[in-house]
TORVEXVEX-398297 format. One record per residue: residue number from 1; residue in one letter; x, z, y of N, C-alpha, C in turn. Coordinates in Angstrom, 1 decimal. Layout:
REM TORVEXVEX-398297
<site NUM; 'A'; <X; Z; Y>; <X; Z; Y>; <X; Z; Y>>
...
REM end
This chain:
REM TORVEXVEX-398297
<site 1; 'M'; <7.5; 12.9; -14.7>; <8.0; 11.2; -14.9>; <8.3; 10.6; -12.5>>
<site 2; 'S'; <9.1; 11.3; -11.4>; <8.0; 10.7; -10.1>; <8.0; 9.4; -10.4>>
<site 3; 'G'; <8.6; 7.8; -10.7>; <9.0; 7.3; -10.3>; <9.9; 7.0; -9.7>>
<site 4; 'I'; <10.9; 8.0; -8.9>; <11.5; 7.3; -8.0>; <12.8; 7.3; -9.0>>
<site 5; 'T'; <13.7; 6.4; -8.5>; <15.0; 6.2; -8.8>; <16.0; 7.7; -7.8>>
<site 6; 'Y'; <16.9; 8.0; -9.1>; <18.2; 8.6; -8.2>; <19.4; 8.3; -8.6>>
<site 7; 'V'; <20.0; 8.2; -7.9>; <21.5; 7.7; -8.1>; <22.6; 8.9; -7.2>>
<site 8; 'R'; <23.7; 8.6; -7.8>; <24.7; 9.4; -6.8>; <25.0; 8.1; -5.8>>
<site 9; 'G'; <25.7; 8.3; -4.7>; <25.8; 7.2; -3.6>; <25.3; 7.7; -1.9>>
<site 10; 'D'; <25.1; 6.4; -1.6>; <25.4; 6.8; 0.1>; <24.1; 6.3; 0.4>>
<site 11; 'A'; <23.0; 6.8; 0.8>; <21.6; 5.6; 1.4>; <21.9; 4.7; 2.3>>
<site 12; 'I'; <22.9; 4.8; 3.1>; <23.4; 3.8; 4.4>; <23.5; 2.7; 3.1>>
<site 13; 'V'; <24.4; 2.6; 2.2>; <24.8; 1.2; 1.6>; <23.9; 0.9; 0.3>>
<site 14; 'P'; <22.5; 0.9; 0.6>; <21.7; 0.7; -0.6>; <22.3; -1.1; -1.1>>
<site 15; 'S'; <22.5; -1.1; -2.4>; <23.4; -2.4; -3.0>; <22.1; -2.4; -4.2>>
<site 16; 'V'; <21.4; -3.1; -4.1>; <20.2; -4.0; -4.0>; <19.7; -4.8; -3.2>>
<site 17; 'K'; <19.0; -5.9; -4.3>; <19.0; -7.1; -3.5>; <18.0; -7.3; -2.6>>
<site 18; 'G'; <17.2; -8.1; -2.0>; <15.7; -8.3; -1.2>; <16.0; -7.3; 0.2>>
<site 19; 'V'; <14.9; -7.0; 0.9>; <14.5; -6.3; 2.0>; <14.7; -4.7; 2.3>>
<site 20; 'K'; <14.7; -3.7; 2.2>; <15.5; -2.4; 2.3>; <15.4; -1.5; 3.5>>
<site 21; 'I'; <14.8; -0.9; 3.5>; <14.5; 0.2; 4.5>; <15.2; 1.4; 4.2>>
<site 22; 'V'; <16.0; 2.0; 5.1>; <16.6; 3.4; 4.9>; <15.8; 4.0; 5.6>>
<site 23; 'A'; <15.0; 5.5; 5.1>; <13.9; 6.1; 5.7>; <14.9; 7.8; 5.8>>
<site 24; 'H'; <14.4; 8.2; 6.8>; <15.2; 9.6; 7.1>; <14.4; 10.1; 8.3>>
<site 25; 'V'; <15.0; 11.4; 8.2>; <12.9; 12.5; 8.9>; <14.4; 12.4; 10.3>>
<site 26; 'C'; <13.7; 12.6; 11.2>; <14.1; 12.7; 12.6>; <13.0; 14.6; 13.2>>
<site 27; 'N'; <13.6; 14.8; 14.5>; <13.0; 16.1; 14.7>; <11.8; 15.4; 15.9>>
<site 28; 'D'; <10.9; 16.2; 16.4>; <10.0; 15.7; 17.4>; <10.6; 16.6; 19.2>>
<site 29; 'I'; <12.4; 16.8; 18.8>; <12.0; 17.2; 20.2>; <13.6; 16.0; 21.0>>
<site 30; 'G'; <13.3; 15.2; 20.3>; <14.7; 13.8; 20.9>; <15.8; 14.3; 20.3>>
<site 31; 'G'; <16.2; 15.0; 19.8>; <17.6; 15.9; 19.2>; <18.2; 15.1; 17.9>>
<site 32; 'W'; <19.2; 14.0; 18.1>; <19.9; 12.9; 17.6>; <21.3; 13.9; 17.5>>
<site 33; 'G'; <22.3; 14.7; 16.2>; <22.9; 14.3; 16.4>; <23.6; 15.4; 15.5>>
<site 34; 'K'; <23.3; 15.3; 14.3>; <23.5; 16.1; 13.5>; <22.9; 16.1; 12.0>>
<site 35; 'G'; <23.7; 16.1; 10.9>; <23.0; 15.7; 9.5>; <23.2; 14.3; 9.1>>
<site 36; 'F'; <22.4; 13.5; 8.6>; <22.0; 12.2; 8.1>; <22.1; 11.2; 9.2>>
<site 37; 'V'; <21.9; 11.4; 10.3>; <21.5; 10.7; 12.2>; <22.7; 10.5; 12.4>>
<site 38; 'L'; <24.2; 11.1; 11.7>; <25.4; 10.8; 12.1>; <25.8; 9.5; 11.3>>
<site 39; 'A'; <25.4; 9.4; 9.5>; <25.7; 8.3; 9.4>; <25.2; 6.9; 9.4>>
<site 40; 'V'; <23.9; 7.6; 9.7>; <23.3; 6.2; 10.8>; <23.9; 5.7; 11.7>>
<site 41; 'S'; <24.1; 6.1; 12.5>; <24.9; 5.8; 13.7>; <25.9; 5.5; 13.7>>
<site 42; 'R'; <26.8; 6.3; 12.6>; <28.4; 5.3; 12.2>; <27.9; 4.0; 12.0>>
<site 43; 'R'; <26.9; 3.9; 11.0>; <26.9; 2.2; 10.6>; <25.8; 1.6; 11.3>>
<site 44; 'W'; <25.3; 2.0; 12.3>; <24.1; 0.7; 13.0>; <23.7; 1.7; 14.2>>
<site 45; 'P'; <24.2; 0.9; 15.3>; <23.4; 2.3; 16.6>; <22.3; 1.8; 17.5>>
<site 46; 'E'; <21.6; 0.7; 16.9>; <20.5; 0.5; 16.9>; <19.1; 1.9; 17.1>>
<site 47; 'P'; <19.2; 2.2; 15.4>; <18.3; 3.6; 15.3>; <18.3; 4.6; 16.2>>
<site 48; 'E'; <19.6; 5.1; 16.6>; <19.1; 6.3; 17.5>; <19.3; 5.5; 18.8>>
<site 49; 'R'; <19.0; 4.4; 19.4>; <19.1; 3.9; 20.5>; <17.6; 3.5; 20.7>>
<site 50; 'A'; <16.8; 3.7; 19.5>; <15.5; 2.6; 20.0>; <14.2; 4.4; 19.7>>
<site 51; 'Y'; <15.2; 5.5; 19.1>; <14.7; 7.1; 18.4>; <14.6; 7.5; 20.2>>
<site 52; 'R'; <16.1; 7.3; 21.1>; <16.3; 7.9; 22.0>; <15.3; 7.5; 23.1>>
<site 53; 'T'; <15.2; 6.4; 22.9>; <13.7; 5.6; 24.5>; <12.5; 5.5; 23.7>>
<site 54; 'W'; <12.2; 5.6; 22.3>; <11.0; 6.1; 22.1>; <10.8; 7.4; 22.3>>
<site 55; 'H'; <11.3; 8.9; 22.3>; <11.3; 9.6; 23.3>; <10.9; 10.1; 23.9>>
<site 56; 'R'; <11.7; 9.9; 24.9>; <12.0; 9.8; 25.8>; <10.8; 8.9; 26.9>>
<site 57; 'E'; <10.1; 7.7; 26.2>; <8.6; 6.9; 27.1>; <7.9; 7.1; 25.7>>
<site 58; 'R'; <7.7; 9.3; 25.4>; <6.7; 9.2; 24.8>; <5.5; 9.7; 25.2>>
<site 59; 'A'; <5.3; 9.6; 26.7>; <4.3; 10.0; 27.6>; <3.2; 8.8; 27.2>>
<site 60; 'S'; <3.5; 7.9; 27.0>; <2.9; 6.3; 26.7>; <3.5; 5.4; 25.7>>
<site 61; 'N'; <3.3; 6.8; 24.3>; <3.6; 5.4; 23.1>; <3.1; 6.9; 21.9>>
<site 62; 'D'; <3.5; 6.7; 20.4>; <3.1; 7.5; 19.4>; <4.1; 7.8; 19.4>>
<site 63; 'F'; <5.3; 8.5; 19.5>; <6.2; 10.0; 19.6>; <5.4; 11.1; 19.5>>
<site 64; 'A'; <5.4; 11.4; 18.0>; <4.4; 12.8; 17.7>; <4.7; 12.9; 15.8>>
<site 65; 'L'; <4.7; 13.9; 15.9>; <5.2; 14.7; 14.3>; <4.0; 13.5; 13.6>>
<site 66; 'G'; <4.3; 12.9; 12.4>; <4.2; 11.7; 11.7>; <4.0; 10.3; 11.9>>
<site 67; 'A'; <4.6; 10.2; 12.9>; <4.5; 9.4; 13.7>; <6.4; 8.4; 13.0>>
<site 68; 'L'; <6.2; 7.2; 13.0>; <6.9; 6.1; 11.8>; <7.9; 4.8; 13.6>>
<site 69; 'Q'; <8.7; 5.1; 13.1>; <9.3; 3.6; 13.9>; <10.0; 3.3; 12.6>>
<site 70; 'L'; <9.8; 1.6; 13.0>; <11.1; 1.3; 12.4>; <11.6; 0.2; 13.0>>
<site 71; 'V'; <13.3; 0.5; 12.8>; <14.8; -0.3; 13.2>; <15.5; -1.2; 12.4>>
<site 72; 'R'; <15.1; -2.8; 12.9>; <15.9; -4.0; 12.4>; <17.5; -3.6; 12.9>>
<site 73; 'V'; <18.3; -3.2; 11.6>; <19.5; -3.5; 12.0>; <20.3; -4.4; 11.1>>
<site 74; 'E'; <19.7; -5.1; 10.4>; <20.8; -6.2; 9.7>; <19.5; -7.4; 9.4>>
<site 75; 'R'; <20.3; -8.4; 8.4>; <19.0; -9.0; 8.5>; <17.7; -9.1; 6.9>>
<site 76; 'Y'; <18.1; -8.3; 6.3>; <17.3; -7.2; 5.3>; <17.3; -5.6; 5.2>>
<site 77; 'V'; <18.0; -5.8; 6.3>; <17.9; -4.1; 6.9>; <17.5; -3.5; 7.7>>
<site 78; 'W'; <16.2; -2.2; 7.3>; <15.8; -1.5; 8.7>; <15.9; -0.2; 8.8>>
<site 79; 'V'; <16.2; 0.7; 9.6>; <15.4; 2.2; 9.5>; <14.9; 2.4; 10.1>>
<site 80; 'A'; <14.0; 3.8; 8.7>; <12.9; 4.2; 9.6>; <13.2; 5.4; 9.7>>
<site 81; 'N'; <12.8; 6.3; 11.5>; <12.6; 6.7; 12.1>; <11.1; 7.4; 11.5>>
<site 82; 'M'; <11.4; 8.6; 11.0>; <10.6; 9.2; 11.2>; <10.0; 10.9; 11.1>>
<site 83; 'I'; <8.9; 10.8; 11.8>; <8.7; 12.2; 13.2>; <8.0; 13.6; 11.8>>
<site 84; 'G'; <9.5; 14.4; 11.2>; <8.4; 15.4; 10.1>; <9.2; 16.6; 10.5>>
<site 85; 'Q'; <9.9; 16.9; 11.7>; <10.7; 18.0; 11.5>; <10.4; 18.5; 13.1>>
<site 86; 'R'; <9.6; 19.5; 13.4>; <9.4; 20.2; 14.4>; <10.3; 21.3; 14.7>>
<site 87; 'G'; <11.3; 20.9; 16.6>; <12.2; 21.3; 16.1>; <13.2; 21.2; 15.6>>
<site 88; 'V'; <14.4; 22.1; 16.0>; <15.6; 21.7; 15.1>; <16.2; 23.5; 14.5>>
<site 89; 'R'; <15.5; 24.4; 15.1>; <16.2; 25.9; 14.4>; <15.1; 27.1; 13.9>>
<site 90; 'T'; <15.5; 27.8; 12.7>; <14.5; 28.3; 12.1>; <14.5; 29.4; 13.1>>
<site 91; 'G'; <13.1; 29.7; 13.2>; <12.8; 30.7; 13.5>; <10.6; 31.5; 13.1>>
<site 92; 'S'; <10.3; 32.2; 14.1>; <8.9; 32.3; 13.5>; <8.0; 31.4; 13.0>>
<site 93; 'K'; <8.0; 30.5; 12.8>; <7.4; 29.6; 12.8>; <7.4; 28.9; 11.5>>
<site 94; 'G'; <8.8; 29.5; 11.1>; <9.6; 29.2; 9.5>; <10.5; 28.0; 10.2>>
<site 95; 'V'; <10.5; 27.4; 9.2>; <11.7; 26.1; 8.8>; <10.4; 25.0; 9.9>>
<site 96; 'P'; <12.2; 24.2; 10.1>; <11.5; 22.6; 10.7>; <10.7; 21.7; 10.2>>
<site 97; 'V'; <11.2; 21.8; 9.2>; <10.2; 20.6; 8.1>; <8.7; 20.7; 8.1>>
<site 98; 'R'; <8.1; 19.1; 8.2>; <6.9; 19.3; 8.2>; <6.2; 18.9; 7.2>>
<site 99; 'Y'; <5.6; 19.2; 6.2>; <6.0; 18.4; 5.0>; <4.3; 17.5; 5.4>>
<site 100; 'E'; <3.0; 18.6; 6.1>; <2.6; 17.1; 6.6>; <2.4; 15.9; 7.3>>
<site 101; 'A'; <3.6; 16.4; 8.0>; <4.0; 14.9; 9.3>; <4.8; 14.0; 8.5>>
<site 102; 'I'; <6.0; 14.8; 7.5>; <6.2; 13.6; 6.9>; <5.8; 12.7; 5.6>>
<site 103; 'G'; <4.3; 13.8; 5.0>; <3.4; 12.4; 4.4>; <2.5; 11.4; 5.5>>
<site 104; 'T'; <2.9; 11.5; 6.4>; <1.8; 10.7; 7.0>; <2.8; 9.7; 7.4>>
<site 105; 'A'; <4.1; 9.8; 7.9>; <4.8; 8.8; 8.2>; <5.2; 8.1; 7.1>>
<site 106; 'L'; <5.2; 8.4; 5.8>; <5.3; 8.3; 4.9>; <4.1; 7.0; 4.4>>
<site 107; 'G'; <3.2; 7.7; 4.3>; <2.0; 6.9; 4.4>; <2.1; 5.2; 4.9>>
<site 108; 'L'; <2.5; 5.4; 6.5>; <2.7; 4.8; 7.1>; <3.8; 3.9; 6.9>>
<site 109; 'L'; <4.9; 4.2; 6.1>; <6.0; 3.1; 5.7>; <5.6; 2.6; 4.6>>
<site 110; 'A'; <4.8; 3.4; 3.8>; <4.2; 2.3; 2.7>; <3.7; 0.8; 3.0>>
<site 111; 'G'; <3.2; 1.1; 3.9>; <2.2; -0.5; 4.5>; <3.0; -0.7; 5.3>>
<site 112; 'R'; <4.5; -0.5; 5.6>; <5.3; -1.7; 6.5>; <6.0; -2.1; 5.4>>
<site 113; 'A'; <7.1; -1.4; 4.3>; <7.2; -1.7; 3.2>; <6.5; -3.0; 2.7>>
<site 114; 'T'; <4.9; -2.4; 1.9>; <4.4; -3.4; 1.3>; <4.7; -5.3; 2.3>>
<site 115; 'E'; <4.2; -5.1; 3.7>; <4.1; -5.9; 4.7>; <5.9; -7.0; 4.3>>
<site 116; 'L'; <6.9; -5.9; 4.0>; <8.2; -6.7; 4.1>; <8.7; -7.4; 3.1>>
<site 117; 'N'; <7.6; -6.5; 2.2>; <7.8; -6.8; 0.3>; <9.6; -5.7; 0.3>>
<site 118; 'A'; <10.0; -4.9; 1.1>; <10.9; -4.1; 1.1>; <11.1; -3.0; 0.3>>
<site 119; 'S'; <12.3; -2.7; -0.7>; <12.3; -0.9; -1.5>; <12.7; -0.4; -0.2>>
<site 120; 'V'; <12.2; 1.5; -0.4>; <12.8; 2.6; 0.2>; <13.8; 2.7; -0.2>>
<site 121; 'H'; <14.8; 3.1; 0.6>; <15.9; 4.1; -0.1>; <16.8; 5.2; 1.4>>
<site 122; 'M'; <16.8; 6.4; 0.9>; <16.8; 7.8; 1.6>; <17.8; 8.8; 0.5>>
<site 123; 'P'; <18.1; 10.0; 1.3>; <18.5; 11.1; 1.3>; <17.0; 11.8; 0.6>>
<site 124; 'R'; <17.4; 13.0; 0.3>; <16.1; 14.2; -0.1>; <16.1; 14.6; 1.3>>
<site 125; 'I'; <15.2; 13.6; 1.9>; <14.4; 13.9; 3.7>; <13.8; 14.9; 3.1>>
<site 126; 'G'; <14.3; 16.0; 4.6>; <13.3; 17.2; 4.8>; <14.1; 17.9; 4.2>>
<site 127; 'C'; <15.5; 18.2; 3.9>; <15.3; 19.4; 2.7>; <17.1; 19.6; 3.0>>
<site 128; 'G'; <17.2; 19.1; 4.4>; <18.5; 19.6; 4.7>; <18.6; 20.3; 6.0>>
<site 129; 'L'; <19.3; 19.9; 6.9>; <18.7; 20.8; 8.1>; <17.2; 20.7; 8.7>>
<site 130; 'A'; <16.6; 20.5; 8.0>; <15.2; 20.6; 7.9>; <14.4; 22.2; 7.0>>
<site 131; 'G'; <15.4; 22.3; 6.2>; <15.3; 23.1; 6.0>; <14.2; 23.3; 4.9>>
<site 132; 'G'; <13.8; 22.0; 4.4>; <12.4; 21.9; 3.0>; <13.4; 22.1; 1.5>>
<site 133; 'T'; <12.1; 21.6; 0.6>; <12.1; 22.3; -0.6>; <12.2; 20.7; -1.2>>
<site 134; 'W'; <13.1; 20.0; -2.0>; <12.5; 19.1; -2.6>; <11.4; 18.6; -3.7>>
<site 135; 'S'; <11.2; 20.1; -4.4>; <9.9; 20.7; -5.5>; <8.5; 20.2; -4.6>>
<site 136; 'R'; <8.8; 19.6; -2.7>; <7.5; 20.0; -1.6>; <7.8; 18.3; -1.6>>
<site 137; 'V'; <8.6; 18.0; -1.3>; <8.6; 16.1; -0.9>; <8.7; 15.4; -2.0>>
<site 138; 'E'; <8.8; 15.7; -2.8>; <8.6; 14.8; -4.2>; <7.6; 14.2; -4.2>>
<site 139; 'P'; <6.8; 15.0; -4.7>; <5.2; 14.5; -4.6>; <4.7; 13.6; -3.2>>
<site 140; 'L'; <5.0; 14.1; -2.5>; <4.7; 13.4; -1.1>; <5.4; 11.6; -1.1>>
<site 141; 'I'; <6.2; 11.4; -1.6>; <7.3; 10.1; -2.0>; <6.5; 9.8; -3.4>>
<site 142; 'T'; <6.4; 10.3; -3.7>; <5.9; 9.6; -5.2>; <3.8; 9.5; -4.5>>
<site 143; 'E'; <3.3; 10.1; -4.2>; <1.9; 10.1; -3.7>; <1.7; 8.6; -2.8>>
<site 144; 'R'; <2.4; 9.3; -2.0>; <2.7; 7.8; -0.8>; <3.2; 6.7; -0.9>>
<site 145; 'L'; <4.7; 6.1; -1.5>; <5.0; 5.3; -1.8>; <5.2; 5.2; -2.8>>
<site 146; 'V'; <5.8; 5.4; -4.1>; <5.5; 5.1; -5.4>; <4.1; 4.6; -5.9>>
<site 147; 'R'; <3.2; 5.2; -6.2>; <1.5; 5.2; -6.0>; <1.4; 3.4; -5.5>>
<site 148; 'R'; <1.7; 3.3; -4.4>; <1.2; 2.2; -4.2>; <2.5; 1.1; -4.1>>
<site 149; 'G'; <3.1; 1.1; -5.2>; <4.5; -0.1; -5.8>; <5.6; 0.3; -4.9>>
<site 150; 'V'; <5.4; 1.1; -4.0>; <7.4; 0.6; -3.1>; <8.4; 1.0; -4.4>>
<site 151; 'P'; <9.0; 0.5; -4.7>; <10.4; 1.3; -5.2>; <10.8; 1.7; -4.0>>
<site 152; 'V'; <11.8; 3.2; -5.0>; <12.2; 4.1; -3.7>; <13.5; 5.0; -4.7>>
<site 153; 'T'; <14.4; 4.8; -3.8>; <15.8; 5.1; -4.5>; <15.8; 5.8; -3.9>>
<site 154; 'V'; <16.5; 7.8; -4.5>; <17.1; 8.3; -3.8>; <18.9; 8.9; -3.9>>
<site 155; 'Y'; <19.0; 8.8; -3.0>; <20.6; 9.3; -3.4>; <21.4; 10.6; -2.7>>
<site 156; 'D'; <21.6; 11.0; -4.3>; <22.7; 12.1; -3.9>; <24.6; 12.0; -3.5>>
<site 157; 'H'; <24.6; 12.3; -2.0>; <26.0; 12.4; -1.8>; <26.7; 13.2; -2.5>>
<site 158; 'G'; <28.0; 13.2; -2.8>; <28.7; 13.5; -2.9>; <29.1; 14.9; -4.4>>
<site 159; 'D'; <28.6; 15.5; -4.3>; <28.6; 16.2; -6.1>; <27.7; 17.1; -6.0>>
<site 160; 'G'; <27.3; 17.7; -5.2>; <25.6; 18.1; -5.4>; <24.6; 17.5; -5.0>>
<site 161; 'A'; <23.6; 17.8; -5.5>; <22.3; 17.0; -5.7>; <21.4; 18.1; -4.8>>
REM end
């Protein structure tokens, strides 16, 4: 039992009361334009703008694998841009997902979610274009968020899991 709630639906539209954080994985090269981020940008322009600025000014900030950027998009909704992917292509070093970086970002997210008394909502992060496997990501979520008392809902969109 992971302690994660699984639902069919859209992580962009979490239907619970209280403060919510929509979390997703970003790459470390400033690319924003495929996958879940398209849904994020359709709903809220702020997370993409913030991510692009964060990347552009990376010489003077914390933009790197494992970093977290929280962007407020509504009174009770934040988006968590988590850097958990090296580049965007599978190559000699394998798939882009970096599990350790996702774990680090989730740990940072747990602290912020606790401060905000927020629940966390996400797709199966790191398992789409990043090429990761849920069997490796799910324990990170359980360890970093659920065990710290942060409610987590994972959304499966459409027909498949």
